[in-house]
Every structure is written in C-alpha cells, then in structure tokens.
N, C-alpha and C positions, 0 to 999 in steps of 0.2 A: 806402220804407224808412228804415228808421233812420239815421240817420250812426254811430251807436254799433254800436259791433266791443262782441260778447261777448268778454269776459275768460277767463282760465282756469277751469275750476270749482274752486268750494271746495277739494276734497280735496287737491288738489295744493299747496296751503297749510298745510292743519291734519292731514291724514289721515300720521299716521305710515307703514303699510305702503304710501300712496304713496308716502312720502320714498324710503325705504329700495329700490323699484322706482327713483326715479329716478335716485336715487345711484349704482344696481348700473349700470344702462344710459345714464346719460349724463356723472351728473360723471366718474367711472371707464373712459368711452371717451373724455373730450375729456383735450384741452390744457390744465393749472390752473396756475395762479400761485400759487408757494409763497414766494415773496418777492424779495428784491434781492441779486445775487451775496455783494456788499460785507459786507451785515445780517447774512447767514447764514454770515458767514469762510469765503467760497469763492475766494477771488480768488489765495492760492498753492497750491500742490501742499501733500498729505501733509495736507489739513482732510478733515472731518465734517463734515455737518450733518444732523440729524432731523428732518423735516416731517412732519405731519399732513394728509392728502388726505383729507377727510369721514368719518377716522374709520381710515383704514387707514394707518398708520407706513411712510414710505419715508426710507432712507438715500439721500442725496447725498453723492458723494466728490469731492474734485476728486486727482487719481493727482499722482506727484512728473514726470510728463511734460504734468500740464497740462489733460489730459483731465477731463472732467466725466462722470461715470456714476451711476447709481441702480438701486435694488433696494430689493426689500419686504424689510421690518425681520423676514425670518425666516431662521431656520437650519433648511439642506436637511437635521438629521441629526434632531433631532424637533421641530422647531417653536417652542423658545425665539427670542423676541426678542434679537439681536445685540445691543441698546441696550436695557435694558429704560423702554419708555415709555408715559403712560398713553393712553387716546385722549383725543382734543384737547388735547393737551398744547403749549403754544409752542415752537417753535425751538430748537433748542438746536444748538450747534457745540463744538468740540475738533480739538486737534492728531491725526493718526492713521497712523499706517504699515501698518495692516492694522484685520480684523476679526474678532477671537476672541467668540466667542459663550460666555457664562457656565456656561451647562450643562456642557458636557462638552469645552470647548476645541477644537471646530471651527475655524479660523481660514482667513479668506478676505482673497484681494488685497485694492486698492480698489476693482479694477476689477469684484470680485463671485466672480474664478477659488476656488475649494477649495485649499489651499495643505496643510492639514495635521491630519489627522482620528487623535489618539493614538491608539495601539495597535492601529491599523491598520495594512495595506501600502498606499498610496494605487493605487501596481503593481499589486498580487497580487488586493486585495481587493475595490476599488474604481476605476470610473475618474473621476478628477476631475471631466472632463467633463460627466459626468451629474449631478453636483453642485455646479454653480454656483447663486448664489444666481439667485432671479426678478426678472428684468431689468425696468425701467423704463425709461420713454423720460425722456431729458431733452434739454433745449435753453435757448439762452438767448438773450434779446432786450431792445437797449434796457437793458440792468443787469436785468433782472430774468431770475431761473430759472422754467423752465415744469420739469414734468411727467407723462406720458400711462401711466395705469398699467395699458393694452391697446396695446404697443406693437407689436406684429404690425398692429393697423389702425389705425393713427395715420392721419390727415393730415397731410401736410407744415405745418412749421410756420410756413414763411412763408406759406403760405395764408390761416391761419387768421387772422395779424396785420398781412396785406398793406394793411389798411383804416388802422390806424392806423400801419402802419408809413410808410404815405403820406402820411397828412394832418400827422401829427405829427415827420418827420423833422427837424427846423428845431430843437428842440428836445435832439437831442443826449442824449437823456434815458440811453445807456449812459455818460458823462464825466459826467454830475450823481450829489452824494451824497447821503444822507439828513443836514440838519439835526436831524431833529424826529422822532418817530412816538407817533403817536394811537391808543391802543387802547381799543376799547370793544367792550363784550358787551352785543348789541344783542336784545331777543327777538323775534325775528319770522325768516321765514323768508329764503332769502338770495333769492328773487328777487321780495320784495315790498321789498326794500333797490335790485334791479337793478332793477326799474320806475319808483320812485320818482325814481332818479339819473339815468333815463330822457328826464324830461319835465318841462317848469317849468308849467304849468297851474299846481302845486301853491306856486309861487315866489311867489306876491304872499301868498297869508293866510298864510304859515309863514314864509316870509325877511327883513321887514321889514327888516333891515339891510339884507341882500343886494341888496334889490330898490331899496334908493337908493342903491345902486353901482354896480349893472347896471340901469338904468331898464329896458328890451327885457327884462327876466325878470317882471317885474310887466303885462306885456301877455297874459296867461293861454297864454303860451308860443305862440303865433301869429307864421308867418313868420322866425322864427330860424334863420338861414345857422350853423349849426356850421361846415360843414366852410370860409367864410372868417373865422369865430370873430364873437364878440359883443361890440360897445363898453362902454365903464365909461361911465358920466358925465363931461360937462367937468370936464379936472382930474387924471380918475384915469385910473391906466395897467394896475391891477395887483389882484390880490383878497388886499387888506392892511384892517387897520380905519380906514386913509386915505386907501386906494386909490391911495396912493405908497408910495415906500419909498428909502432912501439907496442897496441894492445896486442894481446895474446890470443894464440885461433883457442877456438872456442874448444869449453873441455867434450870430450865422447867422441871425438870426430876421427873418424879413420886415417891410416897416414896418409892414403892419396887426398882424402878430403879436406889435407891441411897443407897445400900445395894446388889444390886443382880449384876449377868454378864448375858447378852444375847447377841446375834450371830444371824450373817445371811451371805450364800453364794450366790452370783448372778453371777450365769455362763456366760459365762464360767471361768471369771479369777477374780473376785473381792470380796476376805472374809473377813469381818468383826466382830471384836468383841469390844465389847463395856463394858465398866467400868464405874463407876459413873465419875472420874475427867478423863478421857481421853481413847480414842477407839486406837487398832492397827486393823488399815487399809491394807490389803496385796493384792497387784496387785502382780498376778500372769505372768510371760511374757516368755510363753513358745518358747527354743531355737531349739530344737530338738528334736527327737520321746525319747530322755531320759535326757532332760536337760533341764530347768527353773530354769531362773531368778525371784526371789522374794523382791520385795523392800517391806520392812514393815512399814508404818510408822504409827507413833504414834502423836497422833493429840489431840490436848489441850485448851482449852481457850485461847483466844487473849491474854485478860489483864493477865494470869499466865507465859506464854511466855515469854512477857513485862516486868517482872519482874525481877531487876538484880539479885535476887539470884534464879530464873527460875532455875532447876537440876532435870533434868526427869530422872537420872539413877535409880531410887529406881523402875519404871516401865520396863528404857529400859532392865536393869539387870535380871529383870524375864522374859520378854522377848525372851530376846536372849537365854536364858538357853533351857523355855521351846522351843523356835524357833529350835535351834538345835538338841534337842531332839527327833522333829518332822522328821527333817531333815535328821536326820541317819537312822531313821529308815525307812521312804520315802525310800532312797537308797538301804537298805537292801531289803525292797520288791520290786525295781525294781531289784535287781542281780537275788533275788530268780526267778521274774516273766520271767526272761533271762533263764532260767534252760529249756530242750529238756523237764525234768520231769512237767515241767508247763503246763498245758491245760488252763484251769481259777478257780476264783479263789468262794468264796461261801460267802454271807451275814447271817449274824446272824441276828435273827429277832430284835436285842437292834440296828442293824446297816444300820436300812430299810433307815434312812435318808440319807446312803452313796449311797444308791440304783438309789436315784436321778439322778446321774450320769448317769447313762442307762438310765432310764425313762426320760432325758431329749436328750440325746445325738442319743440314737439309729433313734427314730422319723426324726432328721434333715436328718442322714446320708441316711437314705431310702426316702427321698423326693425327687423328679423330679430333674429333672437337672435345671437352671435359666434358661439356654436356652431356655429349651422346650415350655415356651410362656405357 
C-alpha cells in the first residue's frame, strides 16, 4: 500500500460551484475569526464594526453594558444594508448609539432590537420582537472576535479552541496588542494557504532564510514536535531577521517557550505562530474560490508597543519575507491545480498534519442539511 494519502479533489480548489457549496455548508456553519477586538474598535461600549465573512456582511457591536452582539447587516423591513458595504470590504468601525437603516429609518438597538419604525405604531401595527435583526453568534477569545452565521447549530466555542487554548496559554494573547499588520491579497484558495501552513516539507526549498534560523525546518518536516516547540539555531531565540531582539520575552512563558517556536491552526481561518517576544496571527479571509485576503497581525506586549522607541521591523521584515515566499508558492499551486492535467494531489507521510484540512472538511460537507432538522 502506498504511504501517500490522496488530497482533496481538484474541484474543491478551482470550481466556483464547489466553492459556493463549501462556503454555505461549512464556512457559514463554523466559528470564523474576523480580527482582533482592539483593532476592530470594540474595546469600549457604544461601538460598531462591520466585517465580511466570505461574502456575508456582519455587524458586530458592543453595547453600553459592555456586551458583544452580532447580526446580519440586513434591515428587517425591506432588506437594505444598515451600513452600506460592498462584498469583501475590509473591516470598518465607528461609534454608534443605535443602528438606523438609511432607506426608511427603521432603527435598532446595538443588541439588534427594533426601536423605531417611522409612521407605524409599534404596539398596534407590528410586534417589535418579531422584527429584531437576524442574529449571528459572537464570542471573544484571547483578544480575537469570532462569529458564527448559524448560531442555533454552533458548537461551543471553547470546544473549537480547546487545543490552541491549552498549547498556547502561556502567551496570554488577550493581553497582547497589534504592533504591525501586514495585509496581502493572495490568488489562491484559502485551503491551499492552510495546507501550506500546516507542513514544513516545503520549508527547505521555499524558505532558505527561515531554515537557517530554524534548522529543523529544513529536515523535510519529519519529527517536528510542535507541542513542545521547535528550537532555533544556537544563539537565536525568536523570529526576527537576526534571531534575537532587544524586546524581552513575553512574561509567563516556560523555559522552552523562551527559546522555541510554537504554532497552531484553528480551522477554518486562524493561524497562530508564537515566538518568545511576539505572536504572528494570520486571519484568512476567503474572497472567492481562488482569492484570499490575509491579515497578518504581529502582536507584542502592551508595554513594548507603548515604548516610544518601539520598532517591530526586525520581526515584520522577516515575516514579510517568509509570507511573500509562501504566498508565491501558494499561487503557483493554485495555477497548477487549475490545469486540466491535475485531478488531485498527494500528501507524503511528513505532510500528515496538512491532511487535517481533509479530515476537518469532508465530514462537514457530508453532514445533513441544517434545515433537515
């Protein structure tokens, strides 16, 4: 028997009908990261952020009591967007005391309750409870905001995040702040990006600078103990251009975490790479079957960012180099998968972690329709 495992079929990367089915059945049925709480402007009450979830516009609010809410960006009256926003637009945020539709001025609370419908009598003509905004599930974890477009069937968010929460607990990501964000438009399916992230078979050929920093990455990807962390070369201890930095290690790290690199992939769209002094958080934002926007948030200790001398360039320069190498090879994979010669690929034994996308995705695609009861 061949040690190779068959990868997902071609159409799941290049066929738009397959993409739309996957989007509707899977992405709209899972917890989906939309960014950092602070970067979305949702730290204080009376705030509104508009985010895109694979083509669906979602309103995320924090009310005056500090509670988070989320709803579809759709007025219950005639369907206008409450905040006119084109598909795929980057997140926007503003102060808000209420949500007023620009079409006929139906107005909702930040919790989505109908407050006002001009020229109607809310008590006699309609029941406001029947016209609340369509709800979206929302949760915070480690400084990230996650939403769920089908909240009635949502798994407990703690279950989804359990592995990452346990393995990366010492990094206290909820206390970190964004020191630099690198944004990319990548001409590849989001699964190509996730599969590439989850293996290091490619590291030797694609990332020569990275493998000089972390020699184990050049071994073909075999025997990497990610739960323990991957050691750097002698004298290096973090992901920067020199392997060192003047920033102190994050407080609370174990002795191993102060000199090793750890990572996690939280399906479907959050990739976390943790160094001793910073965390690189990648939020994958699928735009279409062959396009993905990627926001790479470089997270640092709050006191480090507050220092007037703070300069994240030593980390940002390395990450930008490595990222662009990854995105270029992912785009090459996407173009190759689009060839009529391609039917499906193969996972070698050292790529078993990449097969996680198949093990994660296929049961969800095969699950009964949510409307079946």
